[in-house]
TIRO-2110 file (N, C-alpha, C; in Angstrom, 1 decimal):
// TIRO-2110
0.9, -1.2, 0.0, N, 1, A
-0.1, 0.1, 0.0, CA, 1, A
0.9, 1.2, 0.0, C, 1, A
0.5, 2.1, -0.9, N, 2, A
1.3, 3.4, -1.0, CA, 2, A
0.5, 4.4, -0.2, C, 2, A
1.1, 5.0, 0.8, N, 3, A
0.4, 6.0, 1.6, CA, 3, A
1.1, 7.4, 1.6, C, 3, A
0.3, 8.5, 1.7, N, 4, A
0.8, 9.8, 1.8, CA, 4, A
0.0, 10.5, 2.8, C, 4, A
0.6, 11.4, 3.6, N, 5, A
-0.1, 12.2, 4.5, CA, 5, A
0.6, 13.6, 4.5, C, 5, A
-0.2, 14.6, 4.5, N, 6, A
0.3, 16.0, 4.3, CA, 6, A
-0.1, 16.9, 5.4, C, 6, A
0.6, 17.9, 5.7, N, 7, A
0.3, 18.9, 6.7, CA, 7, A
-0.9, 19.8, 6.3, C, 7, A
-1.6, 20.2, 7.2, N, 8, A
-2.8, 21.0, 7.0, CA, 8, A
-2.5, 22.2, 6.2, C, 8, A
-3.2, 22.6, 5.2, N, 9, A
-2.9, 23.8, 4.3, CA, 9, A
-1.4, 23.8, 3.9, C, 9, A
-0.9, 22.4, 3.6, N, 10, A
0.4, 22.4, 3.1, CA, 10, A
1.6, 22.9, 4.1, C, 10, A
1.2, 23.0, 5.3, N, 11, A
2.2, 23.6, 6.4, CA, 11, A
3.2, 22.6, 6.7, C, 11, A
4.3, 23.0, 7.1, N, 12, A
5.5, 22.0, 7.6, CA, 12, A
5.1, 21.2, 8.7, C, 12, A
5.4, 19.9, 8.5, N, 13, A
5.1, 19.0, 9.5, CA, 13, A
6.6, 18.5, 10.3, C, 13, A
7.6, 19.0, 9.6, N, 14, A
9.0, 18.7, 10.3, CA, 14, A
9.7, 20.1, 10.2, C, 14, A
10.1, 20.6, 11.2, N, 15, A
10.9, 21.9, 11.2, CA, 15, A
12.4, 21.7, 11.3, C, 15, A
12.8, 20.5, 11.8, N, 16, A
14.2, 20.2, 11.9, CA, 16, A
14.4, 18.7, 12.0, C, 16, A
15.7, 18.3, 12.0, N, 17, A
16.0, 16.9, 12.1, CA, 17, A
15.4, 16.2, 13.3, C, 17, A
15.4, 16.9, 14.5, N, 18, A
14.8, 16.3, 15.7, CA, 18, A
13.4, 15.8, 15.5, C, 18, A
12.6, 16.7, 14.8, N, 19, A
11.3, 16.2, 14.4, CA, 19, A
11.2, 14.9, 13.7, C, 19, A
12.1, 15.0, 12.6, N, 20, A
12.1, 13.8, 11.7, CA, 20, A
12.6, 12.5, 12.5, C, 20, A
13.5, 12.6, 13.3, N, 21, A
14.0, 11.4, 14.1, CA, 21, A
12.8, 11.1, 15.0, C, 21, A
12.2, 12.0, 15.6, N, 22, A
11.0, 11.6, 16.5, CA, 22, A
9.9, 10.9, 15.7, C, 22, A
9.6, 11.4, 14.5, N, 23, A
8.6, 10.8, 13.7, CA, 23, A
8.9, 9.3, 13.4, C, 23, A
10.3, 9.2, 12.9, N, 24, A
10.7, 7.8, 12.6, CA, 24, A
10.6, 6.9, 13.7, C, 24, A
10.9, 7.3, 15.0, N, 25, A
10.8, 6.4, 16.1, CA, 25, A
9.3, 6.0, 16.4, C, 25, A
8.5, 6.9, 16.2, N, 26, A
7.0, 6.7, 16.5, CA, 26, A
6.5, 5.8, 15.4, C, 26, A
6.9, 6.1, 14.1, N, 27, A
6.5, 5.2, 13.0, CA, 27, A
6.9, 3.8, 13.2, C, 27, A
8.2, 3.6, 13.6, N, 28, A
8.8, 2.3, 13.8, CA, 28, A
8.1, 1.5, 14.9, C, 28, A
7.8, 2.2, 15.9, N, 29, A
7.3, 1.5, 17.1, CA, 29, A
5.8, 1.1, 16.9, C, 29, A
5.1, 2.0, 16.2, N, 30, A
3.6, 1.7, 15.7, CA, 30, A
3.5, 0.6, 14.8, C, 30, A
4.4, 0.6, 13.8, N, 31, A
4.4, -0.5, 12.8, CA, 31, A
4.7, -1.8, 13.4, C, 31, A
5.7, -1.9, 14.2, N, 32, A
6.0, -3.1, 14.9, CA, 32, A
4.9, -3.7, 15.8, C, 32, A
4.3, -2.7, 16.5, N, 33, A
3.2, -3.2, 17.4, CA, 33, A
2.0, -3.7, 16.6, C, 33, A
1.8, -3.2, 15.4, N, 34, A
0.6, -3.6, 14.7, CA, 34, A
0.9, -4.5, 13.5, C, 34, A
2.2, -5.0, 13.4, N, 35, A
2.5, -5.9, 12.3, CA, 35, A
2.5, -5.5, 11.0, C, 35, A
3.1, -4.1, 10.8, N, 36, A
3.1, -3.5, 9.5, CA, 36, A
4.6, -3.4, 9.1, C, 36, A
4.9, -3.8, 7.8, N, 37, A
6.2, -3.7, 7.3, CA, 37, A
6.3, -2.4, 6.4, C, 37, A
7.5, -1.7, 6.6, N, 38, A
7.8, -0.4, 5.9, CA, 38, A
8.8, -0.9, 4.9, C, 38, A
8.4, -0.7, 3.6, N, 39, A
9.3, -1.0, 2.6, CA, 39, A
10.0, 0.2, 1.9, C, 39, A
9.4, 1.3, 2.0, N, 40, A
10.1, 2.6, 1.4, CA, 40, A
9.5, 3.8, 2.1, C, 40, A
10.2, 4.9, 2.2, N, 41, A
9.7, 6.1, 2.7, CA, 41, A
10.4, 7.3, 2.3, C, 41, A
9.8, 8.4, 2.3, N, 42, A
10.5, 9.7, 2.3, CA, 42, A
9.8, 10.7, 3.3, C, 42, A
10.5, 11.4, 3.9, N, 43, A
10.1, 12.4, 4.9, CA, 43, A
10.3, 13.8, 4.2, C, 43, A
9.4, 14.4, 3.6, N, 44, A
9.6, 15.8, 3.0, CA, 44, A
9.2, 16.8, 4.2, C, 44, A
9.3, 18.1, 3.7, N, 45, A
9.1, 19.2, 4.7, CA, 45, A
7.6, 19.2, 5.1, C, 45, A
6.7, 19.0, 4.2, N, 46, A
5.2, 19.1, 4.6, CA, 46, A
4.4, 17.9, 4.3, C, 46, A
5.0, 16.7, 4.0, N, 47, A
4.3, 15.5, 3.8, CA, 47, A
5.3, 14.3, 3.9, C, 47, A
4.6, 13.1, 4.0, N, 48, A
5.5, 12.0, 3.9, CA, 48, A
4.9, 11.0, 2.9, C, 48, A
5.7, 10.1, 2.3, N, 49, A
5.3, 9.0, 1.5, CA, 49, A
5.8, 7.7, 2.1, C, 49, A
4.9, 6.7, 2.2, N, 50, A
5.3, 5.4, 2.7, CA, 50, A
4.8, 4.3, 1.8, C, 50, A
5.6, 3.2, 1.7, N, 51, A
5.1, 2.1, 1.0, CA, 51, A
5.1, 0.9, 2.1, C, 51, A
3.9, 0.4, 2.4, N, 52, A
3.6, -0.4, 3.5, CA, 52, A
2.9, -1.7, 3.2, C, 52, A
3.0, -2.7, 4.0, N, 53, A
2.2, -3.9, 3.9, CA, 53, A
1.9, -4.5, 5.2, C, 53, A
0.8, -5.2, 5.2, N, 54, A
0.4, -6.0, 6.4, CA, 54, A
-0.4, -7.2, 6.0, C, 54, A
-0.4, -8.3, 6.7, N, 55, A
-1.2, -9.5, 6.4, CA, 55, A
-2.5, -9.4, 7.0, C, 55, A
-2.8, -8.4, 7.9, N, 56, A
-4.1, -8.2, 8.6, CA, 56, A
-4.7, -6.9, 8.2, C, 56, A
-6.0, -7.1, 7.8, N, 57, A
-6.7, -5.8, 7.4, CA, 57, A
-6.8, -4.9, 8.6, C, 57, A
-6.7, -3.6, 8.3, N, 58, A
-6.9, -2.5, 9.2, CA, 58, A
-5.7, -2.2, 10.0, C, 58, A
-4.7, -3.1, 9.9, N, 59, A
-3.4, -2.8, 10.8, CA, 59, A
-2.7, -1.6, 10.4, C, 59, A
-2.7, -1.3, 9.0, N, 60, A
-2.0, -0.1, 8.6, CA, 60, A
-2.6, 1.2, 9.1, C, 60, A
-3.9, 1.1, 9.1, N, 61, A
-4.6, 2.4, 9.6, CA, 61, A
-4.4, 2.6, 11.1, C, 61, A
-4.3, 1.5, 11.8, N, 62, A
-4.1, 1.6, 13.2, CA, 62, A
-2.7, 2.2, 13.5, C, 62, A
-1.7, 1.6, 12.8, N, 63, A
-0.3, 2.0, 13.0, CA, 63, A
-0.1, 3.5, 12.7, C, 63, A
-0.7, 3.9, 11.6, N, 64, A
-0.6, 5.3, 11.2, CA, 64, A
-1.3, 6.2, 12.0, C, 64, A
-2.5, 5.8, 12.5, N, 65, A
-3.3, 6.6, 13.5, CA, 65, A
-2.4, 6.8, 14.8, C, 65, A
-1.9, 5.7, 15.2, N, 66, A
-1.1, 5.8, 16.6, CA, 66, A
0.2, 6.7, 16.3, C, 66, A
0.9, 6.5, 15.4, N, 67, A
2.1, 7.3, 15.1, CA, 67, A
1.6, 8.9, 14.8, C, 67, A
0.6, 8.9, 14.1, N, 68, A
0.3, 10.4, 13.6, CA, 68, A
-0.3, 11.2, 14.9, C, 68, A
-1.1, 10.6, 15.7, N, 69, A
-1.7, 11.2, 16.8, CA, 69, A
-0.6, 11.6, 17.9, C, 69, A
0.3, 10.6, 18.1, N, 70, A
1.3, 10.9, 19.1, CA, 70, A
2.3, 12.0, 18.6, C, 70, A
2.6, 11.9, 17.3, N, 71, A
3.5, 12.9, 16.8, CA, 71, A
2.9, 14.4, 16.9, C, 71, A
1.5, 14.5, 16.7, N, 72, A
0.9, 15.8, 16.8, CA, 72, A
1.0, 16.3, 18.2, C, 72, A
0.8, 15.4, 19.1, N, 73, A
0.7, 15.9, 20.6, CA, 73, A
2.2, 16.4, 20.9, C, 73, A
3.2, 15.7, 20.5, N, 74, A
4.6, 16.1, 20.9, CA, 74, A
5.0, 17.3, 20.1, C, 74, A
4.6, 17.4, 18.8, N, 75, A
4.8, 18.6, 17.9, CA, 75, A
4.2, 19.9, 18.5, C, 75, A
2.9, 19.7, 19.0, N, 76, A
2.3, 20.9, 19.5, CA, 76, A
2.9, 21.3, 20.9, C, 76, A
3.3, 20.3, 21.6, N, 77, A
4.0, 20.7, 22.9, CA, 77, A
5.3, 21.3, 22.6, C, 77, A
6.1, 20.8, 21.7, N, 78, A
7.4, 21.4, 21.5, CA, 78, A
7.3, 22.7, 20.9, C, 78, A
6.4, 23.1, 20.1, N, 79, A
6.3, 24.4, 19.5, CA, 79, A
5.2, 25.3, 20.1, C, 79, A
4.6, 24.9, 21.2, N, 80, A
3.6, 25.7, 21.8, CA, 80, A
2.5, 26.1, 20.9, C, 80, A
1.9, 25.1, 20.2, N, 81, A
0.8, 25.3, 19.3, CA, 81, A
-0.3, 24.4, 19.8, C, 81, A
-1.5, 24.6, 19.2, N, 82, A
-2.7, 23.8, 19.4, CA, 82, A
-3.3, 23.5, 18.1, C, 82, A
-4.2, 22.6, 18.1, N, 83, A
-4.9, 22.3, 16.9, CA, 83, A
-4.3, 21.1, 16.0, C, 83, A
-4.9, 20.9, 14.9, N, 84, A
-4.5, 19.9, 14.0, CA, 84, A
-3.2, 20.2, 13.3, C, 84, A
-2.5, 19.1, 12.9, N, 85, A
-1.3, 19.3, 12.0, CA, 85, A
-1.5, 18.5, 10.7, C, 85, A
-2.2, 17.4, 10.6, N, 86, A
-2.4, 16.6, 9.4, CA, 86, A
-3.7, 17.2, 8.7, C, 86, A
-3.5, 17.1, 7.3, N, 87, A
-4.6, 17.5, 6.4, CA, 87, A
-5.6, 16.3, 6.4, C, 87, A
-6.3, 16.1, 7.4, N, 88, A
-7.3, 15.0, 7.5, CA, 88, A
-6.5, 13.7, 7.5, C, 88, A
-7.3, 12.6, 7.3, N, 89, A
-6.8, 11.2, 7.1, CA, 89, A
-5.8, 11.1, 6.1, C, 89, A
-5.0, 10.1, 6.1, N, 90, A
-3.9, 10.0, 5.1, CA, 90, A
-4.7, 9.3, 3.9, C, 90, A
-4.0, 9.6, 2.8, N, 91, A
-4.5, 8.9, 1.5, CA, 91, A
-3.7, 7.6, 1.3, C, 91, A
-4.4, 6.7, 0.6, N, 92, A
-3.8, 5.4, 0.3, CA, 92, A
-4.1, 4.9, -1.0, C, 92, A
-3.3, 4.1, -1.6, N, 93, A
-3.6, 3.4, -2.8, CA, 93, A
-3.0, 2.0, -2.8, C, 93, A
-3.9, 1.0, -3.0, N, 94, A
-3.4, -0.4, -3.0, CA, 94, A
-2.6, -0.6, -4.2, C, 94, A
-1.5, -1.4, -4.1, N, 95, A
-0.6, -1.5, -5.2, CA, 95, A
-0.4, -3.0, -5.6, C, 95, A
-0.4, -3.3, -6.9, N, 96, A
-0.2, -4.6, -7.4, CA, 96, A
1.4, -4.8, -7.3, C, 96, A
1.8, -5.5, -6.2, N, 97, A
3.1, -5.8, -5.9, CA, 97, A
3.9, -6.4, -7.1, C, 97, A
3.3, -7.2, -7.7, N, 98, A
4.0, -8.0, -8.8, CA, 98, A
4.5, -7.1, -9.9, C, 98, A
3.8, -6.1, -10.3, N, 99, A
4.2, -5.2, -11.4, CA, 99, A
4.5, -3.7, -11.1, C, 99, A
4.0, -3.3, -9.9, N, 100, A
4.1, -1.9, -9.7, CA, 100, A
5.0, -1.6, -8.4, C, 100, A
5.3, -2.6, -7.6, N, 101, A
6.0, -2.2, -6.3, CA, 101, A
7.4, -1.3, -6.6, C, 101, A
8.2, -1.8, -7.6, N, 102, A
9.4, -1.1, -7.7, CA, 102, A
9.1, 0.3, -8.4, C, 102, A
8.2, 0.4, -9.2, N, 103, A
7.8, 1.8, -9.7, CA, 103, A
7.3, 2.8, -8.5, C, 103, A
6.6, 2.3, -7.6, N, 104, A
6.1, 3.1, -6.5, CA, 104, A
7.4, 3.4, -5.6, C, 104, A
8.2, 2.5, -5.4, N, 105, A
9.4, 2.6, -4.5, CA, 105, A
10.3, 3.9, -5.2, C, 105, A
10.5, 3.8, -6.5, N, 106, A
11.2, 4.7, -7.2, CA, 106, A
10.5, 6.1, -7.2, C, 106, A
9.2, 6.1, -7.3, N, 107, A
8.4, 7.3, -7.3, CA, 107, A
8.6, 8.0, -5.9, C, 107, A
8.6, 7.2, -4.9, N, 108, A
8.8, 7.8, -3.5, CA, 108, A
10.2, 8.4, -3.3, C, 108, A
11.1, 7.6, -3.7, N, 109, A
12.5, 8.0, -3.5, CA, 109, A
13.0, 9.2, -4.4, C, 109, A
12.3, 9.4, -5.4, N, 110, A
12.7, 10.5, -6.2, CA, 110, A
11.9, 11.8, -6.0, C, 110, A
11.0, 11.7, -5.0, N, 111, A
10.4, 12.8, -4.6, CA, 111, A
11.1, 14.1, -4.4, C, 111, A
12.3, 14.0, -3.6, N, 112, A
13.1, 15.2, -3.3, CA, 112, A
13.7, 15.8, -4.6, C, 112, A
13.9, 14.8, -5.6, N, 113, A
14.5, 15.2, -6.8, CA, 113, A
13.4, 16.2, -7.7, C, 113, A
12.2, 15.5, -7.7, N, 114, A
11.2, 16.3, -8.4, CA, 114, A
10.8, 17.6, -7.7, C, 114, A
11.1, 17.8, -6.4, N, 115, A
10.7, 19.0, -5.7, CA, 115, A
12.0, 19.9, -5.8, C, 115, A
13.0, 19.5, -6.6, N, 116, A
14.2, 20.4, -6.8, CA, 116, A
14.9, 20.6, -5.5, C, 116, A
14.8, 19.7, -4.5, N, 117, A
15.6, 19.9, -3.3, CA, 117, A
17.1, 19.4, -3.4, C, 117, A
17.2, 18.3, -4.3, N, 118, A
18.6, 17.7, -4.5, CA, 118, A
18.7, 17.4, -5.9, C, 118, A
19.9, 17.2, -6.4, N, 119, A
20.1, 16.7, -7.8, CA, 119, A
19.9, 15.2, -8.0, C, 119, A
20.4, 14.4, -6.9, N, 120, A
20.2, 13.0, -7.0, CA, 120, A
19.4, 12.4, -5.8, C, 120, A
18.7, 11.4, -5.8, N, 121, A
17.9, 10.9, -4.7, CA, 121, A
18.9, 10.6, -3.5, C, 121, A
19.9, 10.1, -3.7, N, 122, A
20.9, 9.7, -2.6, CA, 122, A
21.5, 10.8, -1.9, C, 122, A
21.3, 12.1, -2.5, N, 123, A
21.8, 13.3, -1.7, CA, 123, A
20.8, 13.7, -0.7, C, 123, A
19.6, 13.1, -0.6, N, 124, A
18.5, 13.5, 0.4, CA, 124, A
18.6, 12.5, 1.6, C, 124, A
18.7, 13.0, 2.7, N, 125, A
19.0, 12.0, 3.9, CA, 125, A
17.8, 11.3, 4.3, C, 125, A
16.7, 11.8, 4.2, N, 126, A
15.5, 11.2, 4.9, CA, 126, A
14.7, 10.4, 4.0, C, 126, A
15.3, 9.3, 3.5, N, 127, A
14.6, 8.4, 2.5, CA, 127, A
15.2, 7.0, 2.6, C, 127, A
14.5, 6.1, 2.2, N, 128, A
14.9, 4.7, 2.1, CA, 128, A
15.9, 4.4, 1.0, C, 128, A
16.2, 5.4, 0.1, N, 129, A
17.1, 5.1, -1.0, CA, 129, A
18.4, 4.7, -0.6, C, 129, A
18.9, 5.1, 0.5, N, 130, A
20.3, 4.7, 0.9, CA, 130, A
20.4, 3.1, 1.3, C, 130, A
19.4, 2.7, 1.8, N, 131, A
19.3, 1.2, 2.0, CA, 131, A
19.2, 0.5, 0.7, C, 131, A
18.4, 0.9, -0.2, N, 132, A
18.2, 0.2, -1.5, CA, 132, A
19.3, 0.3, -2.4, C, 132, A
20.2, 1.3, -2.2, N, 133, A
21.4, 1.4, -3.0, CA, 133, A
22.7, 0.8, -2.3, C, 133, A
22.4, 0.2, -1.1, N, 134, A
23.5, -0.5, -0.4, CA, 134, A
24.4, 0.4, 0.4, C, 134, A
24.0, 1.7, 0.6, N, 135, A
24.8, 2.6, 1.3, CA, 135, A
24.6, 2.6, 2.7, C, 135, A
23.6, 1.9, 3.2, N, 136, A
23.2, 2.0, 4.7, CA, 136, A
22.2, 0.8, 4.8, C, 136, A
22.0, 0.5, 6.2, N, 137, A
21.0, -0.6, 6.5, CA, 137, A
20.1, 0.0, 7.6, C, 137, A
19.0, 0.4, 7.1, N, 138, A
18.1, 1.2, 7.9, CA, 138, A
17.2, 0.2, 8.7, C, 138, A
17.2, 0.1, 10.0, N, 139, A
16.3, -0.9, 10.8, CA, 139, A
15.0, -0.6, 10.6, C, 139, A
14.5, 0.5, 10.1, N, 140, A
13.1, 0.8, 9.9, CA, 140, A
12.6, 0.0, 8.8, C, 140, A
13.4, -0.5, 7.8, N, 141, A
12.9, -1.1, 6.6, CA, 141, A
12.9, -2.6, 6.6, C, 141, A
12.0, -3.2, 5.9, N, 142, A
12.0, -4.6, 5.6, CA, 142, A
11.9, -4.7, 4.1, C, 142, A
12.9, -5.2, 3.4, N, 143, A
12.9, -5.2, 2.0, CA, 143, A
11.5, -5.9, 1.4, C, 143, A
11.2, -5.2, 0.3, N, 144, A
9.9, -5.7, -0.4, CA, 144, A
10.4, -7.0, -1.2, C, 144, A
9.7, -7.9, -1.4, N, 145, A
10.0, -9.0, -2.2, CA, 145, A
10.4, -8.7, -3.6, C, 145, A
9.8, -7.7, -4.2, N, 146, A
10.2, -7.3, -5.5, CA, 146, A
11.6, -6.7, -5.6, C, 146, A
12.0, -6.0, -4.5, N, 147, A
13.4, -5.6, -4.4, CA, 147, A
14.3, -6.7, -4.1, C, 147, A
13.9, -7.6, -3.2, N, 148, A
14.8, -8.8, -2.9, CA, 148, A
14.9, -9.7, -4.1, C, 148, A
14.1, -9.6, -5.1, N, 149, A
14.2, -10.5, -6.3, CA, 149, A
15.1, -9.8, -7.4, C, 149, A
15.6, -8.6, -7.1, N, 150, A
16.6, -8.0, -8.0, CA, 150, A
18.0, -8.7, -8.0, C, 150, A
18.3, -9.5, -7.1, N, 151, A
19.7, -10.1, -7.2, CA, 151, A
19.8, -11.1, -6.0, C, 151, A
20.9, -11.9, -6.2, N, 152, A
21.2, -13.0, -5.1, CA, 152, A
21.8, -12.6, -3.9, C, 152, A
22.3, -11.3, -3.9, N, 153, A
22.9, -10.8, -2.6, CA, 153, A
22.7, -9.3, -2.6, C, 153, A
23.2, -8.7, -1.5, N, 154, A
23.0, -7.3, -1.3, CA, 154, A
23.6, -6.4, -2.3, C, 154, A
24.9, -6.9, -2.8, N, 155, A
25.6, -6.0, -3.7, CA, 155, A
24.9, -6.1, -5.1, C, 155, A
24.4, -7.2, -5.5, N, 156, A
23.8, -7.3, -6.8, CA, 156, A
22.4, -6.6, -6.8, C, 156, A
21.7, -6.7, -5.7, N, 157, A
20.4, -6.0, -5.7, CA, 157, A
20.6, -4.6, -5.7, C, 157, A
21.6, -4.1, -5.0, N, 158, A
21.9, -2.6, -5.0, CA, 158, A
22.3, -2.1, -6.3, C, 158, A
23.0, -2.8, -7.0, N, 159, A
23.5, -2.5, -8.4, CA, 159, A
22.3, -2.4, -9.4, C, 159, A
21.5, -3.5, -9.3, N, 160, A
20.3, -3.5, -10.1, CA, 160, A
19.4, -2.3, -9.8, C, 160, A
19.2, -2.1, -8.5, N, 161, A
18.3, -1.0, -8.2, CA, 161, A
18.8, 0.4, -8.6, C, 161, A
20.1, 0.5, -8.6, N, 162, A
20.7, 1.8, -8.9, CA, 162, A
20.4, 2.1, -10.4, C, 162, A
20.5, 1.0, -11.2, N, 163, A
20.3, 1.2, -12.7, CA, 163, A
18.9, 1.5, -12.9, C, 163, A
17.9, 0.9, -12.1, N, 164, A
16.5, 1.2, -12.2, CA, 164, A
16.2, 2.6, -11.8, C, 164, A
16.8, 3.0, -10.7, N, 165, A
16.5, 4.2, -10.2, CA, 165, A
17.0, 5.4, -11.1, C, 165, A
18.1, 5.2, -11.8, N, 166, A
18.6, 6.2, -12.7, CA, 166, A
18.3, 6.0, -14.1, C, 166, A
17.4, 5.1, -14.5, N, 167, A
17.0, 4.9, -15.8, CA, 167, A
16.1, 6.0, -16.2, C, 167, A
16.0, 6.2, -17.6, N, 168, A
15.1, 7.3, -18.1, CA, 168, A
13.7, 7.1, -17.5, C, 168, A
13.1, 8.2, -17.1, N, 169, A
11.8, 8.2, -16.3, CA, 169, A
10.6, 8.1, -17.4, C, 169, A
9.6, 7.7, -17.0, N, 170, A
8.3, 7.7, -17.8, CA, 170, A
7.4, 8.6, -17.1, C, 170, A
7.3, 9.8, -17.7, N, 171, A
6.4, 10.9, -17.0, CA, 171, A
5.0, 10.4, -17.0, C, 171, A
4.5, 9.6, -17.8, N, 172, A
3.2, 9.2, -17.8, CA, 172, A
2.9, 8.2, -16.6, C, 172, A
3.9, 7.3, -16.4, N, 173, A
3.9, 6.3, -15.3, CA, 173, A
3.8, 7.1, -14.0, C, 173, A
4.6, 8.1, -13.8, N, 174, A
4.6, 8.9, -12.6, CA, 174, A
3.2, 9.5, -12.3, C, 174, A
2.7, 10.1, -13.5, N, 175, A
1.4, 10.8, -13.4, CA, 175, A
0.3, 9.8, -13.0, C, 175, A
0.4, 8.5, -13.5, N, 176, A
-0.6, 7.6, -13.2, CA, 176, A
-0.5, 7.2, -11.6, C, 176, A
0.7, 7.0, -11.1, N, 177, A
0.8, 6.8, -9.7, CA, 177, A
0.3, 7.9, -8.9, C, 177, A
0.5, 9.1, -9.3, N, 178, A
-0.1, 10.3, -8.6, CA, 178, A
-1.6, 10.3, -8.6, C, 178, A
-2.2, 10.0, -9.8, N, 179, A
-3.6, 10.1, -10.0, CA, 179, A
-4.3, 9.1, -9.2, C, 179, A
-3.7, 7.8, -9.1, N, 180, A
-4.3, 6.8, -8.3, CA, 180, A
-4.2, 7.0, -6.8, C, 180, A
-3.2, 7.7, -6.4, N, 181, A
-3.0, 8.1, -5.0, CA, 181, A
-4.0, 9.2, -4.7, C, 181, A
-4.2, 10.2, -5.5, N, 182, A
-5.1, 11.3, -5.3, CA, 182, A
-6.5, 10.9, -5.2, C, 182, A
-7.0, 9.9, -6.0, N, 183, A
-8.3, 9.4, -5.9, CA, 183, A
-8.4, 8.1, -5.0, C, 183, A
-7.3, 7.7, -4.4, N, 184, A
-7.3, 6.4, -3.6, CA, 184, A
-7.9, 5.2, -4.3, C, 184, A
-7.3, 4.9, -5.5, N, 185, A
-7.7, 3.8, -6.3, CA, 185, A
-6.6, 2.7, -6.2, C, 185, A
-6.9, 1.6, -6.8, N, 186, A
-6.0, 0.5, -6.8, CA, 186, A
-5.1, 0.5, -8.0, C, 186, A
-3.8, 0.6, -7.8, N, 187, A
-2.9, 0.7, -8.9, CA, 187, A
-2.3, -0.7, -9.3, C, 187, A
-2.7, -1.0, -10.5, N, 188, A
-2.3, -2.4, -11.1, CA, 188, A
-3.0, -2.6, -12.5, C, 188, A
-2.9, -3.9, -12.9, N, 189, A
-3.5, -4.2, -14.1, CA, 189, A
-5.0, -4.6, -14.0, C, 189, A
-5.6, -4.8, -15.1, N, 190, A
-7.1, -5.0, -15.1, CA, 190, A
-7.5, -6.1, -14.0, C, 190, A
-6.8, -7.2, -14.2, N, 191, A
-7.1, -8.4, -13.4, CA, 191, A
-6.9, -8.1, -11.7, C, 191, A
-6.0, -7.3, -11.5, N, 192, A
-5.7, -7.0, -10.1, CA, 192, A
-6.9, -6.0, -9.6, C, 192, A
-7.2, -5.0, -10.4, N, 193, A
-8.2, -4.0, -10.1, CA, 193, A
-9.6, -4.8, -10.0, C, 193, A
-9.8, -5.8, -10.9, N, 194, A
-11.2, -6.5, -10.8, CA, 194, A
-11.3, -7.2, -9.4, C, 194, A
-10.1, -7.8, -9.0, N, 195, A
-10.1, -8.5, -7.8, CA, 195, A
-10.3, -7.6, -6.6, C, 195, A
-9.7, -6.5, -6.6, N, 196, A
-9.8, -5.5, -5.5, CA, 196, A
-11.2, -5.0, -5.5, C, 196, A
-11.7, -4.7, -6.7, N, 197, A
-13.1, -4.2, -6.8, CA, 197, A
-14.1, -5.1, -6.2, C, 197, A
-13.9, -6.4, -6.4, N, 198, A
-14.8, -7.3, -6.0, CA, 198, A
-14.8, -7.5, -4.4, C, 198, A
-13.5, -7.4, -3.9, N, 199, A
-13.5, -7.5, -2.4, CA, 199, A
-14.0, -6.3, -1.8, C, 199, A
-13.7, -5.0, -2.3, N, 200, A
-14.1, -3.8, -1.7, CA, 200, A
-15.6, -3.4, -2.1, C, 200, A
-16.1, -4.0, -3.2, N, 201, A
-17.4, -3.7, -3.5, CA, 201, A
-17.6, -2.2, -3.9, C, 201, A
-16.5, -1.7, -4.5, N, 202, A
-16.6, -0.3, -5.1, CA, 202, A
-15.6, -0.2, -6.2, C, 202, A
-15.8, 0.9, -7.1, N, 203, A
-14.9, 1.1, -8.2, CA, 203, A
-13.4, 1.4, -7.7, C, 203, A
-12.5, 0.9, -8.3, N, 204, A
-11.1, 1.2, -7.9, CA, 204, A
-10.3, 1.7, -9.2, C, 204, A
-11.0, 2.2, -10.1, N, 205, A
-10.4, 2.7, -11.3, CA, 205, A
-10.3, 4.2, -11.2, C, 205, A
-9.4, 5.0, -11.7, N, 206, A
-9.3, 6.5, -11.7, CA, 206, A
-10.4, 6.9, -12.7, C, 206, A
-11.1, 7.9, -12.1, N, 207, A
-12.2, 8.6, -13.0, CA, 207, A
-11.6, 9.9, -13.5, C, 207, A
-12.1, 10.3, -14.7, N, 208, A
-11.6, 11.6, -15.2, CA, 208, A
-12.1, 12.7, -14.5, C, 208, A
-11.4, 13.9, -14.5, N, 209, A
-11.8, 15.0, -13.6, CA, 209, A
-13.0, 15.6, -14.2, C, 209, A
-13.8, 16.3, -13.4, N, 210, A
-15.1, 16.9, -13.8, CA, 210, A
-16.2, 15.9, -13.6, C, 210, A
-17.4, 16.5, -13.9, N, 211, A
-18.7, 15.8, -13.7, CA, 211, A
-18.8, 14.7, -14.8, C, 211, A
-19.4, 13.5, -14.5, N, 212, A
-19.6, 12.5, -15.5, CA, 212, A
-20.5, 13.1, -16.5, C, 212, A
-20.2, 12.7, -17.8, N, 213, A
-21.0, 13.2, -19.0, CA, 213, A
-22.3, 12.4, -19.0, C, 213, A
-23.4, 13.1, -19.2, N, 214, A
-24.7, 12.5, -19.2, CA, 214, A
-24.9, 11.7, -20.5, C, 214, A
-25.7, 10.7, -20.5, N, 215, A
-25.9, 9.9, -21.7, CA, 215, A
-26.6, 10.6, -22.7, C, 215, A
-26.2, 10.5, -23.9, N, 216, A
-26.8, 11.2, -25.1, CA, 216, A
-26.2, 12.7, -25.3, C, 216, A
-25.3, 13.1, -24.3, N, 217, A
-24.8, 14.5, -24.6, CA, 217, A
-23.6, 14.3, -25.6, C, 217, A
-23.5, 15.5, -26.3, N, 218, A
-22.4, 15.5, -27.3, CA, 218, A
-21.2, 15.8, -26.8, C, 218, A
-20.1, 15.2, -27.4, N, 219, A
-18.8, 15.4, -26.8, CA, 219, A
-18.1, 16.4, -27.6, C, 219, A
-17.4, 17.4, -27.0, N, 220, A
-16.8, 18.5, -27.7, CA, 220, A
-15.3, 18.1, -27.9, C, 220, A
-14.8, 18.1, -29.1, N, 221, A
-13.4, 17.7, -29.4, CA, 221, A
-12.5, 18.7, -29.0, C, 221, A
END
């Protein structure tokens, strides 16, 4: 599951490294308590991206609720403020791990580059990219099976992922990930989407912007 959570009115949720360290600790503890695996992350100034999985329904929500509420309490106390910090509930998109996991991980770890904060993803400290490139071993992370399948050992996996990370980007692919996250739909092929739709009993396909066109109405080219 690809998850993002933003500060209310796009305000900063991290003002310094102490804040980021504290959020990481809270997230680690909450995910361990509720049986949630963290496969990728990036902590931006005013939002976070996470790639998570759990074998038990509802555990991701419980873990994020625990970490988020506790973080807001400590943030408000530290900066002598009151009120909400998060822009409502987090947004989430179910992801077909077989075909889209590595794309989502790359999308997450390239976030600081797209935001023009750094030239290379590995130049940004608060990301899972350092572990995936073999530059560190972050205890926060559990490697996703799609990443583990890139090679027989740590060195070969890191080399394969580096090639993937720095390969030419597909803007359309990034736009699709963003659209599915915005509308909280299931990212995957038609078979995956049909399965999720049957389980959830609701549409999981991204809808075009604007109101649905009425039957019989003319389409303007």
